[in-house]
PDB file of N, CA, C and O in Angstrom:
ATOM      1  N   MET A   1     148.855-134.148 191.421  1.00  0.00           N
ATOM      2  CA  MET A   1     146.846-134.073 192.930  1.00  0.00           C
ATOM      3  C   MET A   1     145.940-134.213 191.519  1.00  0.00           C
ATOM      4  O   MET A   1     145.594-133.430 190.634  1.00  0.00           O
ATOM      5  N   THR A   2     145.779-135.411 191.755  1.00  0.00           N
ATOM      6  CA  THR A   2     144.276-136.714 191.015  1.00  0.00           C
ATOM      7  C   THR A   2     142.919-135.821 190.373  1.00  0.00           C
ATOM      8  O   THR A   2     142.627-134.972 189.531  1.00  0.00           O
ATOM      9  N   LYS A   3     142.722-136.119 190.739  1.00  0.00           N
ATOM     10  CA  LYS A   3     141.346-135.662 190.149  1.00  0.00           C
ATOM     11  C   LYS A   3     140.510-137.268 190.576  1.00  0.00           C
ATOM     12  O   LYS A   3     140.651-138.491 190.551  1.00  0.00           O
ATOM     13  N   LYS A   4     139.446-135.999 191.016  1.00  0.00           N
ATOM     14  CA  LYS A   4     138.504-137.193 191.973  1.00  0.00           C
ATOM     15  C   LYS A   4     136.966-137.389 190.772  1.00  0.00           C
ATOM     16  O   LYS A   4     136.401-136.521 190.106  1.00  0.00           O
ATOM     17  N   LYS A   5     136.527-139.636 190.956  1.00  0.00           N
ATOM     18  CA  LYS A   5     136.373-139.047 189.728  1.00  0.00           C
ATOM     19  C   LYS A   5     134.349-139.077 190.463  1.00  0.00           C
ATOM     20  O   LYS A   5     133.697-139.866 191.147  1.00  0.00           O
ATOM     21  N   VAL A   6     134.001-137.354 189.600  1.00  0.00           N
ATOM     22  CA  VAL A   6     132.852-137.513 190.335  1.00  0.00           C
ATOM     23  C   VAL A   6     131.205-138.492 189.180  1.00  0.00           C
ATOM     24  O   VAL A   6     131.031-138.612 187.967  1.00  0.00           O
ATOM     25  N   LEU A   7     130.476-138.903 190.267  1.00  0.00           N
ATOM     26  CA  LEU A   7     129.335-140.487 189.537  1.00  0.00           C
ATOM     27  C   LEU A   7     127.724-139.959 189.893  1.00  0.00           C
ATOM     28  O   LEU A   7     127.288-139.842 191.039  1.00  0.00           O
ATOM     29  N   THR A   8     126.710-139.581 188.231  1.00  0.00           N
ATOM     30  CA  THR A   8     125.184-139.896 188.962  1.00  0.00           C
ATOM     31  C   THR A   8     124.968-140.975 189.439  1.00  0.00           C
ATOM     32  O   THR A   8     125.567-141.942 188.968  1.00  0.00           O
ATOM     33  N   ILE A   9     124.008-141.157 190.566  1.00  0.00           N
ATOM     34  CA  ILE A   9     123.527-142.113 191.814  1.00  0.00           C
ATOM     35  C   ILE A   9     123.585-143.400 189.978  1.00  0.00           C
ATOM     36  O   ILE A   9     124.313-144.334 189.641  1.00  0.00           O
ATOM     37  N   LYS A  10     122.562-142.783 189.412  1.00  0.00           N
ATOM     38  CA  LYS A  10     122.689-143.491 188.030  1.00  0.00           C
ATOM     39  C   LYS A  10     123.894-144.681 187.783  1.00  0.00           C
ATOM     40  O   LYS A  10     123.808-145.907 187.725  1.00  0.00           O
ATOM     41  N   GLU A  11     125.203-143.631 187.650  1.00  0.00           N
ATOM     42  CA  GLU A  11     126.765-144.639 187.208  1.00  0.00           C
ATOM     43  C   GLU A  11     126.414-144.753 188.769  1.00  0.00           C
ATOM     44  O   GLU A  11     125.226-145.003 188.974  1.00  0.00           O
ATOM     45  N   ALA A  12     127.419-144.585 190.191  1.00  0.00           N
ATOM     46  CA  ALA A  12     126.923-144.977 191.181  1.00  0.00           C
ATOM     47  C   ALA A  12     126.291-146.659 191.041  1.00  0.00           C
ATOM     48  O   ALA A  12     126.926-147.710 191.127  1.00  0.00           O
ATOM     49  N   ALA A  13     125.038-146.479 190.834  1.00  0.00           N
ATOM     50  CA  ALA A  13     124.384-147.787 191.343  1.00  0.00           C
ATOM     51  C   ALA A  13     124.764-148.902 190.039  1.00  0.00           C
ATOM     52  O   ALA A  13     124.245-150.002 190.229  1.00  0.00           O
ATOM     53  N   GLN A  14     125.624-148.791 188.684  1.00  0.00           N
ATOM     54  CA  GLN A  14     125.385-149.977 187.775  1.00  0.00           C
ATOM     55  C   GLN A  14     127.142-149.580 188.196  1.00  0.00           C
ATOM     56  O   GLN A  14     127.850-149.325 187.222  1.00  0.00           O
ATOM     57  N   LEU A  15     127.760-149.535 189.485  1.00  0.00           N
ATOM     58  CA  LEU A  15     129.596-149.858 189.983  1.00  0.00           C
ATOM     59  C   LEU A  15     128.829-150.723 190.059  1.00  0.00           C
ATOM     60  O   LEU A  15     128.685-151.606 189.214  1.00  0.00           O
ATOM     61  N   ILE A  16     127.909-150.550 191.600  1.00  0.00           N
ATOM     62  CA  ILE A  16     128.159-151.297 192.456  1.00  0.00           C
ATOM     63  C   ILE A  16     126.840-152.345 192.812  1.00  0.00           C
ATOM     64  O   ILE A  16     125.727-151.981 193.193  1.00  0.00           O
ATOM     65  N   ASP A  17     127.378-154.001 192.531  1.00  0.00           N
ATOM     66  CA  ASP A  17     126.380-154.795 192.284  1.00  0.00           C
ATOM     67  C   ASP A  17     125.513-155.365 193.909  1.00  0.00           C
ATOM     68  O   ASP A  17     125.995-155.484 195.036  1.00  0.00           O
ATOM     69  N   GLY A  18     124.121-155.616 193.419  1.00  0.00           N
ATOM     70  CA  GLY A  18     122.553-155.025 194.884  1.00  0.00           C
ATOM     71  C   GLY A  18     122.139-153.883 195.614  1.00  0.00           C
ATOM     72  O   GLY A  18     121.273-153.730 196.475  1.00  0.00           O
ATOM     73  N   ILE A  19     123.028-153.042 195.029  1.00  0.00           N
ATOM     74  CA  ILE A  19     122.964-151.474 195.716  1.00  0.00           C
ATOM     75  C   ILE A  19     122.295-150.546 194.241  1.00  0.00           C
ATOM     76  O   ILE A  19     123.078-150.103 193.401  1.00  0.00           O
ATOM     77  N   ASN A  20     120.594-150.333 194.095  1.00  0.00           N
ATOM     78  CA  ASN A  20     120.126-149.627 193.293  1.00  0.00           C
ATOM     79  C   ASN A  20     119.367-148.432 192.993  1.00  0.00           C
ATOM     80  O   ASN A  20     118.588-148.234 193.925  1.00  0.00           O
ATOM     81  N   GLU A  21     119.229-147.296 191.832  1.00  0.00           N
ATOM     82  CA  GLU A  21     119.131-145.977 192.953  1.00  0.00           C
ATOM     83  C   GLU A  21     118.852-145.952 193.565  1.00  0.00           C
ATOM     84  O   GLU A  21     119.500-145.580 194.543  1.00  0.00           O
ATOM     85  N   TYR A  22     117.533-146.342 193.635  1.00  0.00           N
ATOM     86  CA  TYR A  22     116.567-146.072 194.716  1.00  0.00           C
ATOM     87  C   TYR A  22     117.594-145.797 195.846  1.00  0.00           C
ATOM     88  O   TYR A  22     117.987-144.661 196.110  1.00  0.00           O
ATOM     89  N   ARG A  23     118.036-147.015 196.553  1.00  0.00           N
ATOM     90  CA  ARG A  23     119.144-147.142 197.772  1.00  0.00           C
ATOM     91  C   ARG A  23     120.195-145.381 197.587  1.00  0.00           C
ATOM     92  O   ARG A  23     120.100-144.399 198.323  1.00  0.00           O
ATOM     93  N   ILE A  24     120.716-145.482 196.882  1.00  0.00           N
ATOM     94  CA  ILE A  24     121.564-144.945 196.251  1.00  0.00           C
ATOM     95  C   ILE A  24     121.286-143.433 196.653  1.00  0.00           C
ATOM     96  O   ILE A  24     121.975-142.726 197.389  1.00  0.00           O
ATOM     97  N   ARG A  25     120.308-143.164 196.103  1.00  0.00           N
ATOM     98  CA  ARG A  25     120.004-141.763 196.159  1.00  0.00           C
ATOM     99  C   ARG A  25     118.716-141.891 198.099  1.00  0.00           C
ATOM    100  O   ARG A  25     118.235-140.802 198.414  1.00  0.00           O
ATOM    101  N   THR A  26     118.423-142.884 198.886  1.00  0.00           N
ATOM    102  CA  THR A  26     118.443-143.245 200.496  1.00  0.00           C
ATOM    103  C   THR A  26     119.494-142.612 201.202  1.00  0.00           C
ATOM    104  O   THR A  26     119.555-141.705 202.033  1.00  0.00           O
ATOM    105  N   MET A  27     120.460-143.494 200.520  1.00  0.00           N
ATOM    106  CA  MET A  27     121.475-142.513 201.078  1.00  0.00           C
ATOM    107  C   MET A  27     122.369-142.186 201.918  1.00  0.00           C
ATOM    108  O   MET A  27     122.955-142.478 202.960  1.00  0.00           O
ATOM    109  N   CYS A  28     122.117-140.591 200.040  1.00  0.00           N
ATOM    110  CA  CYS A  28     122.517-139.456 199.903  1.00  0.00           C
ATOM    111  C   CYS A  28     121.477-138.255 200.726  1.00  0.00           C
ATOM    112  O   CYS A  28     121.966-137.261 201.263  1.00  0.00           O
ATOM    113  N   LYS A  29     119.730-138.594 200.714  1.00  0.00           N
ATOM    114  CA  LYS A  29     119.488-138.388 201.057  1.00  0.00           C
ATOM    115  C   LYS A  29     119.099-138.007 202.703  1.00  0.00           C
ATOM    116  O   LYS A  29     118.321-137.325 203.371  1.00  0.00           O
ATOM    117  N   THR A  30     119.939-138.716 202.797  1.00  0.00           N
ATOM    118  CA  THR A  30     120.144-139.239 204.771  1.00  0.00           C
ATOM    119  C   THR A  30     122.100-138.974 205.294  1.00  0.00           C
ATOM    120  O   THR A  30     122.808-138.868 206.295  1.00  0.00           O
ATOM    121  N   GLY A  31     122.137-138.978 204.558  1.00  0.00           N
ATOM    122  CA  GLY A  31     123.615-138.142 204.444  1.00  0.00           C
ATOM    123  C   GLY A  31     124.563-139.629 205.460  1.00  0.00           C
ATOM    124  O   GLY A  31     125.490-139.614 206.270  1.00  0.00           O
ATOM    125  N   GLN A  32     123.491-141.028 204.694  1.00  0.00           N
ATOM    126  CA  GLN A  32     125.025-142.212 204.835  1.00  0.00           C
ATOM    127  C   GLN A  32     126.111-141.880 204.354  1.00  0.00           C
ATOM    128  O   GLN A  32     127.103-141.939 205.080  1.00  0.00           O
ATOM    129  N   LEU A  33     126.303-141.179 202.199  1.00  0.00           N
ATOM    130  CA  LEU A  33     126.650-141.346 201.556  1.00  0.00           C
ATOM    131  C   LEU A  33     127.196-139.739 200.458  1.00  0.00           C
ATOM    132  O   LEU A  33     126.742-139.107 199.504  1.00  0.00           O
ATOM    133  N   ARG A  34     127.941-139.712 201.016  1.00  0.00           N
ATOM    134  CA  ARG A  34     128.648-138.361 201.120  1.00  0.00           C
ATOM    135  C   ARG A  34     128.158-137.201 199.716  1.00  0.00           C
ATOM    136  O   ARG A  34     128.197-137.927 198.723  1.00  0.00           O
ATOM    137  N   SER A  35     127.840-136.122 199.374  1.00  0.00           N
ATOM    138  CA  SER A  35     126.890-136.360 197.996  1.00  0.00           C
ATOM    139  C   SER A  35     127.292-133.836 197.879  1.00  0.00           C
ATOM    140  O   SER A  35     127.777-132.928 198.554  1.00  0.00           O
ATOM    141  N   PHE A  36     126.426-134.151 196.175  1.00  0.00           N
ATOM    142  CA  PHE A  36     125.590-132.841 196.781  1.00  0.00           C
ATOM    143  C   PHE A  36     125.470-133.062 195.537  1.00  0.00           C
ATOM    144  O   PHE A  36     125.712-133.984 194.758  1.00  0.00           O
ATOM    145  N   LYS A  37     124.678-131.129 195.472  1.00  0.00           N
ATOM    146  CA  LYS A  37     123.067-131.147 194.286  1.00  0.00           C
ATOM    147  C   LYS A  37     124.546-130.788 193.671  1.00  0.00           C
ATOM    148  O   LYS A  37     125.712-130.456 193.883  1.00  0.00           O
ATOM    149  N   ALA A  38     123.566-131.120 192.769  1.00  0.00           N
ATOM    150  CA  ALA A  38     124.102-129.587 191.158  1.00  0.00           C
ATOM    151  C   ALA A  38     122.864-130.488 190.028  1.00  0.00           C
ATOM    152  O   ALA A  38     122.840-131.468 189.284  1.00  0.00           O
ATOM    153  N   GLY A  39     121.753-129.153 190.623  1.00  0.00           N
ATOM    154  CA  GLY A  39     120.336-128.995 190.456  1.00  0.00           C
ATOM    155  C   GLY A  39     119.533-129.365 190.863  1.00  0.00           C
ATOM    156  O   GLY A  39     118.976-128.861 191.838  1.00  0.00           O
ATOM    157  N   ASN A  40     119.091-130.584 190.161  1.00  0.00           N
ATOM    158  CA  ASN A  40     118.889-131.851 190.910  1.00  0.00           C
ATOM    159  C   ASN A  40     118.769-132.981 190.518  1.00  0.00           C
ATOM    160  O   ASN A  40     117.804-133.698 190.254  1.00  0.00           O
ATOM    161  N   LYS A  41     120.771-133.194 190.478  1.00  0.00           N
ATOM    162  CA  LYS A  41     120.190-134.699 190.317  1.00  0.00           C
ATOM    163  C   LYS A  41     121.643-134.429 191.556  1.00  0.00           C
ATOM    164  O   LYS A  41     122.417-133.544 191.190  1.00  0.00           O
ATOM    165  N   PHE A  42     121.986-135.097 192.860  1.00  0.00           N
ATOM    166  CA  PHE A  42     122.965-136.407 193.089  1.00  0.00           C
ATOM    167  C   PHE A  42     124.158-135.868 192.958  1.00  0.00           C
ATOM    168  O   PHE A  42     124.503-136.537 191.984  1.00  0.00           O
ATOM    169  N   LEU A  43     125.304-135.005 193.226  1.00  0.00           N
ATOM    170  CA  LEU A  43     126.240-136.455 192.370  1.00  0.00           C
ATOM    171  C   LEU A  43     127.601-136.796 193.779  1.00  0.00           C
ATOM    172  O   LEU A  43     127.896-136.028 194.695  1.00  0.00           O
ATOM    173  N   ILE A  44     128.103-137.971 193.536  1.00  0.00           N
ATOM    174  CA  ILE A  44     128.410-138.929 194.412  1.00  0.00           C
ATOM    175  C   ILE A  44     130.821-139.204 193.433  1.00  0.00           C
ATOM    176  O   ILE A  44     131.274-139.598 192.358  1.00  0.00           O
ATOM    177  N   SER A  45     131.554-138.546 195.069  1.00  0.00           N
ATOM    178  CA  SER A  45     132.563-139.310 194.296  1.00  0.00           C
ATOM    179  C   SER A  45     132.880-140.448 194.391  1.00  0.00           C
ATOM    180  O   SER A  45     132.415-140.928 195.426  1.00  0.00           O
ATOM    181  N   GLU A  46     133.783-141.544 193.488  1.00  0.00           N
ATOM    182  CA  GLU A  46     133.693-142.709 193.444  1.00  0.00           C
ATOM    183  C   GLU A  46     134.372-142.644 195.158  1.00  0.00           C
ATOM    184  O   GLU A  46     133.769-142.087 196.075  1.00  0.00           O
ATOM    185  N   SER A  47     135.112-143.022 195.245  1.00  0.00           N
ATOM    186  CA  SER A  47     136.211-143.018 196.954  1.00  0.00           C
ATOM    187  C   SER A  47     135.543-142.369 197.563  1.00  0.00           C
ATOM    188  O   SER A  47     136.307-141.579 198.119  1.00  0.00           O
ATOM    189  N   ASP A  48     133.513-141.932 198.159  1.00  0.00           N
ATOM    190  CA  ASP A  48     133.477-141.901 198.783  1.00  0.00           C
ATOM    191  C   ASP A  48     131.711-142.476 198.680  1.00  0.00           C
ATOM    192  O   ASP A  48     130.656-142.305 199.290  1.00  0.00           O
ATOM    193  N   LEU A  49     132.162-143.138 197.652  1.00  0.00           N
ATOM    194  CA  LEU A  49     130.513-144.260 197.453  1.00  0.00           C
ATOM    195  C   LEU A  49     131.419-145.823 197.415  1.00  0.00           C
ATOM    196  O   LEU A  49     130.756-146.760 197.859  1.00  0.00           O
ATOM    197  N   TYR A  50     132.021-145.975 197.212  1.00  0.00           N
ATOM    198  CA  TYR A  50     133.594-147.643 197.874  1.00  0.00           C
ATOM    199  C   TYR A  50     133.891-147.395 199.480  1.00  0.00           C
ATOM    200  O   TYR A  50     133.813-148.529 199.952  1.00  0.00           O
ATOM    201  N   THR A  51     134.163-146.570 200.448  1.00  0.00           N
ATOM    202  CA  THR A  51     133.675-145.971 202.157  1.00  0.00           C
ATOM    203  C   THR A  51     132.160-146.575 202.772  1.00  0.00           C
ATOM    204  O   THR A  51     131.686-147.198 203.721  1.00  0.00           O
ATOM    205  N   ALA A  52     131.792-145.901 201.493  1.00  0.00           N
ATOM    206  CA  ALA A  52     129.994-146.023 202.507  1.00  0.00           C
ATOM    207  C   ALA A  52     129.566-147.588 202.182  1.00  0.00           C
ATOM    208  O   ALA A  52     128.969-148.284 203.003  1.00  0.00           O
ATOM    209  N   VAL A  53     129.848-147.913 201.229  1.00  0.00           N
ATOM    210  CA  VAL A  53     129.205-149.322 201.149  1.00  0.00           C
ATOM    211  C   VAL A  53     130.694-150.112 201.225  1.00  0.00           C
ATOM    212  O   VAL A  53     130.573-151.162 200.594  1.00  0.00           O
ATOM    213  N   PHE A  54     131.741-150.010 201.648  1.00  0.00           N
ATOM    214  CA  PHE A  54     132.538-151.215 201.733  1.00  0.00           C
ATOM    215  C   PHE A  54     133.129-150.826 203.219  1.00  0.00           C
ATOM    216  O   PHE A  54     133.454-151.512 204.188  1.00  0.00           O
ATOM    217  N   GLY A  55     133.118-149.281 202.931  1.00  0.00           N
ATOM    218  CA  GLY A  55     133.504-149.533 205.534  1.00  0.00           C
ATOM    219  C   GLY A  55     135.563-148.950 205.313  1.00  0.00           C
ATOM    220  O   GLY A  55     136.443-148.646 206.117  1.00  0.00           O
ATOM    221  N   LYS A  56     135.462-149.106 203.210  1.00  0.00           N
ATOM    222  CA  LYS A  56     137.748-148.648 203.045  1.00  0.00           C
ATOM    223  C   LYS A  56     137.748-147.593 202.159  1.00  0.00           C
ATOM    224  O   LYS A  56     136.916-146.691 202.064  1.00  0.00           O
ATOM    225  N   ASP A  57     138.381-147.712 201.753  1.00  0.00           N
ATOM    226  CA  ASP A  57     138.735-146.515 200.250  1.00  0.00           C
ATOM    227  C   ASP A  57     138.976-147.710 199.291  1.00  0.00           C
ATOM    228  O   ASP A  57     139.320-148.892 199.277  1.00  0.00           O
ATOM    229  N   PHE A  58     138.582-146.675 198.493  1.00  0.00           N
ATOM    230  CA  PHE A  58     138.364-147.938 197.112  1.00  0.00           C
ATOM    231  C   PHE A  58     139.828-147.426 196.486  1.00  0.00           C
ATOM    232  O   PHE A  58     140.232-146.265 196.431  1.00  0.00           O
ATOM    233  N   PRO A  59     140.585-148.792 195.975  1.00  0.00           N
ATOM    234  CA  PRO A  59     142.427-148.883 195.889  1.00  0.00           C
ATOM    235  C   PRO A  59     142.627-147.969 194.928  1.00  0.00           C
ATOM    236  O   PRO A  59     141.793-147.872 194.028  1.00  0.00           O
ATOM    237  N   GLU A  60     143.321-147.466 194.943  1.00  0.00           N
ATOM    238  CA  GLU A  60     143.990-145.948 193.429  1.00  0.00           C
ATOM    239  C   GLU A  60     144.233-147.482 192.561  1.00  0.00           C
ATOM    240  O   GLU A  60     144.245-148.568 193.140  1.00  0.00           O
ATOM    241  N   GLU A  61     144.415-147.311 191.105  1.00  0.00           N
ATOM    242  CA  GLU A  61     145.851-147.931 191.111  1.00  0.00           C
ATOM    243  C   GLU A  61     147.122-146.669 190.585  1.00  0.00           C
ATOM    244  O   GLU A  61     147.450-145.685 189.923  1.00  0.00           O
ATOM    245  N   GLU A  62     147.278-147.232 191.094  1.00  0.00           N
ATOM    246  CA  GLU A  62     149.074-146.435 190.792  1.00  0.00           C
ATOM    247  C   GLU A  62     149.561-146.457 189.411  1.00  0.00           C
ATOM    248  O   GLU A  62     149.298-145.461 188.737  1.00  0.00           O
ATOM    249  N   ASN A  63     150.297-147.515 188.803  1.00  0.00           N
ATOM    250  CA  ASN A  63     150.488-147.805 187.861  1.00  0.00           C
ATOM    251  C   ASN A  63     149.723-148.166 185.690  1.00  0.00           C
ATOM    252  O   ASN A  63     150.055-148.688 184.626  1.00  0.00           O
ATOM    253  N   GLY A  64     148.520-147.339 186.402  1.00  0.00           N
ATOM    254  CA  GLY A  64     147.371-147.814 185.090  1.00  0.00           C
ATOM    255  C   GLY A  64     147.023-148.694 185.504  1.00  0.00           C
ATOM    256  O   GLY A  64     146.968-149.517 184.590  1.00  0.00           O
ATOM    257  N   GLY A  65     146.490-149.410 187.034  1.00  0.00           N
ATOM    258  CA  GLY A  65     146.578-151.043 186.510  1.00  0.00           C
ATOM    259  C   GLY A  65     147.307-152.214 186.428  1.00  0.00           C
ATOM    260  O   GLY A  65     146.863-153.351 186.589  1.00  0.00           O
ATOM    261  N   ALA A  66     149.062-151.719 186.030  1.00  0.00           N
ATOM    262  CA  ALA A  66     149.872-152.975 186.058  1.00  0.00           C
ATOM    263  C   ALA A  66     149.884-153.276 187.335  1.00  0.00           C
ATOM    264  O   ALA A  66     149.401-152.631 188.266  1.00  0.00           O
ATOM    265  N   ALA A  67     150.583-154.512 187.359  1.00  0.00           N
ATOM    266  CA  ALA A  67     150.894-155.998 188.386  1.00  0.00           C
ATOM    267  C   ALA A  67     153.123-155.342 188.592  1.00  0.00           C
ATOM    268  O   ALA A  67     153.910-156.027 189.245  1.00  0.00           O
TER     269      ALA A  67
END
């Protein structure tokens, strides 16, 4: 079983160029981006972020990035 990486809104905004924290927060609130709240923070899985932004799953690196 693989662990899913969970990101805060700030981390998600730093990961994707061209999308700021406000846009990611809005996507979470409107349901465009699947997320869950922990206290007052939205938490987003990395794969859900890539699916919402690019329309496809994030390519998993099976061999630690080695070709």
